[in-house]
C-alpha beads as a LAMMPS data file, in Angstrom:
LAMMPS data file: protein, C-alpha beads

231 atoms
230 bonds

1 atom types
1 bond types

-500.0 500.0 xlo xhi
-500.0 500.0 ylo yhi
-500.0 500.0 zlo zhi

Masses

1 110.0

Atoms # bond

1 1 1 -37.822 -471.561 -16.349
2 1 1 -34.077 -472.142 -16.124
3 1 1 -31.695 -470.030 -14.057
4 1 1 -30.424 -468.292 -17.196
5 1 1 -33.945 -467.685 -18.490
6 1 1 -35.252 -465.848 -15.433
7 1 1 -32.132 -463.721 -15.114
8 1 1 -32.442 -462.738 -18.774
9 1 1 -35.708 -461.003 -17.857
10 1 1 -33.833 -458.520 -15.676
11 1 1 -30.639 -457.958 -17.695
12 1 1 -31.873 -455.374 -20.271
13 1 1 -32.409 -451.755 -19.133
14 1 1 -36.177 -452.263 -18.939
15 1 1 -35.612 -455.416 -16.919
16 1 1 -33.322 -453.644 -14.464
17 1 1 -35.924 -450.934 -14.011
18 1 1 -38.477 -453.670 -13.281
19 1 1 -36.112 -455.246 -10.737
20 1 1 -35.706 -451.936 -8.929
21 1 1 -39.476 -451.347 -8.877
22 1 1 -39.994 -454.785 -7.345
23 1 1 -37.330 -454.129 -4.721
24 1 1 -38.340 -450.596 -3.773
25 1 1 -42.126 -450.989 -3.954
26 1 1 -43.057 -454.654 -3.710
27 1 1 -40.371 -455.435 -1.125
28 1 1 -40.815 -452.104 0.712
29 1 1 -37.242 -451.063 -0.030
30 1 1 -38.230 -447.391 0.048
31 1 1 -39.475 -447.765 3.627
32 1 1 -36.069 -448.970 4.794
33 1 1 -34.845 -445.389 4.558
34 1 1 -37.226 -444.640 7.438
35 1 1 -37.283 -447.945 9.337
36 1 1 -34.084 -449.968 9.649
37 1 1 -34.467 -453.043 11.851
38 1 1 -31.085 -454.580 11.072
39 1 1 -29.290 -455.773 14.175
40 1 1 -26.124 -457.509 15.327
41 1 1 -27.131 -460.927 16.671
42 1 1 -23.705 -462.184 17.752
43 1 1 -20.770 -459.732 17.891
44 1 1 -18.304 -460.364 15.103
45 1 1 -20.296 -463.301 13.739
46 1 1 -23.906 -462.682 12.704
47 1 1 -26.206 -459.877 11.646
48 1 1 -29.909 -459.945 10.747
49 1 1 -31.719 -457.632 8.343
50 1 1 -34.359 -457.075 5.667
51 1 1 -33.952 -457.608 1.920
52 1 1 -30.789 -455.681 1.059
53 1 1 -30.405 -453.406 -1.942
54 1 1 -27.101 -453.434 -3.859
55 1 1 -26.009 -450.442 -1.763
56 1 1 -26.877 -452.376 1.388
57 1 1 -24.814 -455.328 0.171
58 1 1 -21.864 -452.963 -0.226
59 1 1 -22.468 -451.667 3.308
60 1 1 -22.381 -455.208 4.712
61 1 1 -19.199 -455.885 2.765
62 1 1 -17.510 -452.901 4.425
63 1 1 -18.586 -454.272 7.818
64 1 1 -16.715 -457.472 7.093
65 1 1 -19.604 -459.733 6.096
66 1 1 -18.439 -462.661 3.949
67 1 1 -21.660 -464.649 3.593
68 1 1 -25.221 -463.487 2.985
69 1 1 -27.997 -465.978 3.700
70 1 1 -31.214 -465.232 1.828
71 1 1 -34.127 -466.896 3.638
72 1 1 -36.689 -466.154 0.923
73 1 1 -35.868 -469.160 -1.219
74 1 1 -34.911 -469.436 -4.904
75 1 1 -38.098 -467.941 -6.386
76 1 1 -37.084 -465.590 -9.240
77 1 1 -37.465 -461.916 -8.368
78 1 1 -35.952 -458.549 -9.047
79 1 1 -34.581 -458.428 -5.502
80 1 1 -32.821 -461.763 -5.899
81 1 1 -31.367 -460.691 -9.245
82 1 1 -29.930 -457.453 -7.847
83 1 1 -28.671 -459.132 -4.694
84 1 1 -26.965 -462.021 -6.478
85 1 1 -25.380 -459.599 -8.960
86 1 1 -24.042 -457.432 -6.128
87 1 1 -22.700 -460.434 -4.200
88 1 1 -20.908 -461.731 -7.277
89 1 1 -19.385 -458.325 -7.997
90 1 1 -18.194 -457.899 -4.403
91 1 1 -16.942 -461.451 -3.887
92 1 1 -19.499 -462.405 -1.241
93 1 1 -21.018 -465.854 -0.918
94 1 1 -24.807 -465.876 -1.336
95 1 1 -26.599 -468.798 0.291
96 1 1 -30.244 -469.443 -0.516
97 1 1 -31.942 -471.176 2.412
98 1 1 -35.738 -471.261 2.427
99 1 1 -37.503 -470.445 5.686
100 1 1 -41.220 -469.995 6.420
101 1 1 -42.965 -467.320 8.475
102 1 1 -46.352 -469.017 8.910
103 1 1 -45.312 -472.610 9.510
104 1 1 -44.050 -474.477 12.527
105 1 1 -40.445 -475.090 11.410
106 1 1 -40.258 -478.408 9.506
107 1 1 -37.954 -481.085 10.903
108 1 1 -35.725 -481.073 7.806
109 1 1 -35.468 -477.283 8.033
110 1 1 -34.205 -477.430 11.631
111 1 1 -31.544 -479.982 10.708
112 1 1 -30.658 -477.893 7.651
113 1 1 -30.282 -474.726 9.715
114 1 1 -27.888 -476.465 12.089
115 1 1 -25.794 -477.736 9.164
116 1 1 -25.847 -474.306 7.506
117 1 1 -24.525 -472.567 10.600
118 1 1 -21.756 -475.159 10.854
119 1 1 -20.498 -474.706 7.303
120 1 1 -20.862 -471.052 6.279
121 1 1 -18.045 -468.532 6.506
122 1 1 -18.458 -465.789 9.081
123 1 1 -19.180 -462.947 9.631
124 1 1 -22.563 -463.539 8.015
125 1 1 -25.821 -461.722 7.387
126 1 1 -29.208 -463.444 7.451
127 1 1 -32.189 -461.743 5.884
128 1 1 -35.748 -462.286 4.715
129 1 1 -38.088 -459.701 3.199
130 1 1 -38.792 -457.577 6.268
131 1 1 -36.173 -458.793 8.747
132 1 1 -38.846 -459.736 11.253
133 1 1 -40.082 -463.327 11.230
134 1 1 -37.789 -465.616 9.253
135 1 1 -34.737 -463.578 10.245
136 1 1 -35.946 -463.789 13.840
137 1 1 -36.410 -467.543 13.549
138 1 1 -32.885 -468.051 12.225
139 1 1 -31.344 -465.627 14.720
140 1 1 -33.022 -467.602 17.503
141 1 1 -31.666 -470.860 16.135
142 1 1 -28.162 -469.436 15.737
143 1 1 -27.988 -468.266 19.339
144 1 1 -29.349 -471.616 20.524
145 1 1 -27.270 -473.871 18.253
146 1 1 -24.009 -471.902 18.149
147 1 1 -24.182 -469.194 20.781
148 1 1 -24.864 -471.378 23.817
149 1 1 -28.011 -469.473 24.773
150 1 1 -31.004 -471.256 26.308
151 1 1 -33.849 -471.435 23.821
152 1 1 -36.164 -469.197 25.832
153 1 1 -33.498 -466.478 25.992
154 1 1 -32.666 -466.887 22.287
155 1 1 -36.351 -466.301 21.505
156 1 1 -35.862 -462.629 22.330
157 1 1 -34.968 -462.411 18.627
158 1 1 -38.672 -463.050 17.933
159 1 1 -39.794 -459.648 19.109
160 1 1 -42.008 -456.785 17.989
161 1 1 -38.832 -454.720 18.261
162 1 1 -37.942 -456.195 14.863
163 1 1 -41.527 -456.301 13.574
164 1 1 -42.411 -459.857 14.629
165 1 1 -46.072 -460.196 15.644
166 1 1 -46.604 -463.130 17.999
167 1 1 -50.354 -462.666 17.888
168 1 1 -50.521 -463.001 14.093
169 1 1 -50.116 -466.105 11.949
170 1 1 -46.354 -465.637 12.304
171 1 1 -46.764 -466.546 15.979
172 1 1 -46.818 -470.217 15.012
173 1 1 -43.007 -470.039 15.141
174 1 1 -43.172 -469.083 18.828
175 1 1 -45.776 -471.794 19.413
176 1 1 -43.397 -474.453 18.077
177 1 1 -40.558 -473.358 20.363
178 1 1 -42.909 -473.069 23.332
179 1 1 -44.054 -476.622 22.656
180 1 1 -40.470 -477.770 23.113
181 1 1 -39.986 -475.632 26.223
182 1 1 -43.001 -477.351 27.792
183 1 1 -41.624 -480.750 26.731
184 1 1 -38.204 -479.923 28.208
185 1 1 -39.745 -478.858 31.519
186 1 1 -41.733 -482.085 31.705
187 1 1 -38.665 -484.243 31.013
188 1 1 -36.073 -482.240 32.936
189 1 1 -34.053 -481.181 29.867
190 1 1 -31.929 -478.047 30.033
191 1 1 -32.990 -475.357 27.583
192 1 1 -29.423 -474.978 26.285
193 1 1 -29.168 -478.702 25.439
194 1 1 -29.184 -478.807 21.637
195 1 1 -28.965 -482.605 21.492
196 1 1 -32.065 -482.903 23.673
197 1 1 -33.842 -480.492 21.336
198 1 1 -33.048 -482.625 18.300
199 1 1 -34.105 -485.777 20.123
200 1 1 -37.487 -484.060 20.434
201 1 1 -37.398 -482.875 16.812
202 1 1 -36.772 -486.424 15.597
203 1 1 -39.300 -487.845 18.028
204 1 1 -42.595 -486.351 19.239
205 1 1 -42.352 -482.969 17.487
206 1 1 -45.393 -482.573 15.227
207 1 1 -45.299 -479.358 13.152
208 1 1 -48.671 -480.108 11.532
209 1 1 -50.371 -480.421 14.918
210 1 1 -48.837 -477.199 16.202
211 1 1 -49.980 -475.268 13.132
212 1 1 -53.441 -476.839 13.358
213 1 1 -53.832 -475.893 17.012
214 1 1 -52.346 -472.404 16.801
215 1 1 -54.826 -469.537 16.627
216 1 1 -53.876 -466.002 15.686
217 1 1 -55.904 -463.207 17.193
218 1 1 -58.077 -461.071 14.924
219 1 1 -56.004 -457.957 15.565
220 1 1 -52.732 -459.856 15.228
221 1 1 -53.847 -461.234 11.893
222 1 1 -54.797 -457.801 10.620
223 1 1 -51.421 -456.366 11.635
224 1 1 -49.279 -459.172 10.172
225 1 1 -51.308 -459.963 7.058
226 1 1 -52.984 -456.695 6.038
227 1 1 -50.890 -453.870 7.448
228 1 1 -47.392 -455.383 7.369
229 1 1 -48.179 -457.740 4.459
230 1 1 -45.806 -460.441 5.610
231 1 1 -44.478 -462.799 2.953

Bonds

1 1 1 2
2 1 2 3
3 1 3 4
4 1 4 5
5 1 5 6
6 1 6 7
7 1 7 8
8 1 8 9
9 1 9 10
10 1 10 11
11 1 11 12
12 1 12 13
13 1 13 14
14 1 14 15
15 1 15 16
16 1 16 17
17 1 17 18
18 1 18 19
19 1 19 20
20 1 20 21
21 1 21 22
22 1 22 23
23 1 23 24
24 1 24 25
25 1 25 26
26 1 26 27
27 1 27 28
28 1 28 29
29 1 29 30
30 1 30 31
31 1 31 32
32 1 32 33
33 1 33 34
34 1 34 35
35 1 35 36
36 1 36 37
37 1 37 38
38 1 38 39
39 1 39 40
40 1 40 41
41 1 41 42
42 1 42 43
43 1 43 44
44 1 44 45
45 1 45 46
46 1 46 47
47 1 47 48
48 1 48 49
49 1 49 50
50 1 50 51
51 1 51 52
52 1 52 53
53 1 53 54
54 1 54 55
55 1 55 56
56 1 56 57
57 1 57 58
58 1 58 59
59 1 59 60
60 1 60 61
61 1 61 62
62 1 62 63
63 1 63 64
64 1 64 65
65 1 65 66
66 1 66 67
67 1 67 68
68 1 68 69
69 1 69 70
70 1 70 71
71 1 71 72
72 1 72 73
73 1 73 74
74 1 74 75
75 1 75 76
76 1 76 77
77 1 77 78
78 1 78 79
79 1 79 80
80 1 80 81
81 1 81 82
82 1 82 83
83 1 83 84
84 1 84 85
85 1 85 86
86 1 86 87
87 1 87 88
88 1 88 89
89 1 89 90
90 1 90 91
91 1 91 92
92 1 92 93
93 1 93 94
94 1 94 95
95 1 95 96
96 1 96 97
97 1 97 98
98 1 98 99
99 1 99 100
100 1 100 101
101 1 101 102
102 1 102 103
103 1 103 104
104 1 104 105
105 1 105 106
106 1 106 107
107 1 107 108
108 1 108 109
109 1 109 110
110 1 110 111
111 1 111 112
112 1 112 113
113 1 113 114
114 1 114 115
115 1 115 116
116 1 116 117
117 1 117 118
118 1 118 119
119 1 119 120
120 1 120 121
121 1 121 122
122 1 122 123
123 1 123 124
124 1 124 125
125 1 125 126
126 1 126 127
127 1 127 128
128 1 128 129
129 1 129 130
130 1 130 131
131 1 131 132
132 1 132 133
133 1 133 134
134 1 134 135
135 1 135 136
136 1 136 137
137 1 137 138
138 1 138 139
139 1 139 140
140 1 140 141
141 1 141 142
142 1 142 143
143 1 143 144
144 1 144 145
145 1 145 146
146 1 146 147
147 1 147 148
148 1 148 149
149 1 149 150
150 1 150 151
151 1 151 152
152 1 152 153
153 1 153 154
154 1 154 155
155 1 155 156
156 1 156 157
157 1 157 158
158 1 158 159
159 1 159 160
160 1 160 161
161 1 161 162
162 1 162 163
163 1 163 164
164 1 164 165
165 1 165 166
166 1 166 167
167 1 167 168
168 1 168 169
169 1 169 170
170 1 170 171
171 1 171 172
172 1 172 173
173 1 173 174
174 1 174 175
175 1 175 176
176 1 176 177
177 1 177 178
178 1 178 179
179 1 179 180
180 1 180 181
181 1 181 182
182 1 182 183
183 1 183 184
184 1 184 185
185 1 185 186
186 1 186 187
187 1 187 188
188 1 188 189
189 1 189 190
190 1 190 191
191 1 191 192
192 1 192 193
193 1 193 194
194 1 194 195
195 1 195 196
196 1 196 197
197 1 197 198
198 1 198 199
199 1 199 200
200 1 200 201
201 1 201 202
202 1 202 203
203 1 203 204
204 1 204 205
205 1 205 206
206 1 206 207
207 1 207 208
208 1 208 209
209 1 209 210
210 1 210 211
211 1 211 212
212 1 212 213
213 1 213 214
214 1 214 215
215 1 215 216
216 1 216 217
217 1 217 218
218 1 218 219
219 1 219 220
220 1 220 221
221 1 221 222
222 1 222 223
223 1 223 224
224 1 224 225
225 1 225 226
226 1 226 227
227 1 227 228
228 1 228 229
229 1 229 230
230 1 230 231
């Protein structure tokens, strides 16, 4: 399906109604009225959040946001249609950058995240579906790559405060970073040394092994997969 084809599904009145149903029900948009886990990651530079509605996009515009980074990827959806339409209307740049919540971050992804943070216009907003796992991953990387924070301190962005469940399958993200922290301790690398991190990424880092060895707890899996229904 081409870009024009999938957007045509949502343009008619019935299609727009479908888009709103997907956003408010499928993407838990209605719950955001009760639970808002958006947060300023770096003052004046970066925010993190859940899937924004058109009204949310307007709110971020008034806060000075110039770039919105959608971490859900280019898969056609009602949420993406409404978001892209709102960004175009308001003159905001929408970046689509795919992240994963149940994978150890791929090597190409880590290089791509570094390049993304170097080229986008700030202030920026990063978001996934729930603002918990992929947003937490990217917030961690931003503070480490651009904010000068040691990786272990930056990992505070991967917290249950935002809905991230370390004990569920989403905990594989933490496992990947902890693998590097152990490597850095063994080799005497400072945890704020980004070049040392990428030397590890391009060398012994093995995302497949980390995912294979990681084990979610039964309760953690129930919370992240059944109750929270993470994407």
